[in-house]
N, C-alpha and C positions, 0 to 999 in steps of 0.2 A: 354337941347338940340334942338338946332335948327332945320326946317323943310328942307329935303331935296331937292337939287336944281332942282330936276324934277320937284314940282309939280308947280313951275312959267311956265314950254316950255310949249312948243306943238311940237306932235308929228303928225305925218300926215303919212298915205300908202295909196297913188298913186297907187290903180290896175283895174283892168278891171273883168269884170262877168266872171266865165268859164274859168278863167285863172289858173293853175297848179303849178305856181310861186309864181303866187300872196300871193294863198290859204297857199304854205307852208311859206312863209314868214310872213303871220297872225300866223298862228302856232310857228312857232319859236319864235315869237315876245311875243308871249300869254304864251309860257314856260319859257321865258327870264323875263318875268314879275310876275312870281312866285317865280322866284330865284331874283330878284334885282329890286327897288322899279324904276317903268318908271311912266313918265305921262301917260294921257288916250291915247288910242290911237282912233283917228278918221280917217276912211278910206273911202275916197274919189273914185268914178268912173271915171275913164281921159276921160269917154266918156261924163259925164253929164256937164262940162263946153268947149269952146270955147278956152282957153286960157292954161288950164290942156292940152287937146287933142294937142294944137300947140306946148308947152314946152316937152310932154311924149310921146304922141301916140304910137308907140307899145313899147317903153322901159321902159314897167312896171315889175313889181313891181317898184317903187320909193319909198323909205321910206328917210320923212322932218323930220327935227329938225328946229323948227321955220320957216320955210319954206328952208331953206337951204340945197341941197342933204346929205345925209348920207351915203348911199347905193343904188344901183338898181340890181336887178333882186335876187340878194342872198343876205340874213341878213349879215353884218359885226355888231355881236352883240361888239367886242371887240371895232371899231369904235364908236357905238352908245355910248357904257359907257362912254369912254373916253371925249366923246362929253358933257356927262350931269353930269360929276365932275367939283366941283367949278372952276372958273378961266379958263372955255370953249369958251369963248368970242375970243380966238385969239390974245390976248395984252400982252400977257404973258405967 
């Protein structure tokens, strides 16, 4: 059996401290990870980096998969799982 495709990708939650939507998305991702194989989640403070702040500003949380936006504000679990399946590169 081959390794799950999620093992090779980067999942990032861009968030802000004391953000209720951010904490909700983090909890939902943790619950999803208990049911489905997900890559490890990196959590980044949007205010820790000027580029992140410029790109996302007040528009957090944002979930990135390999640097590309999966969803904002609310977890779109169906879209995340679709993108994690083999062949997600959009080329086929």
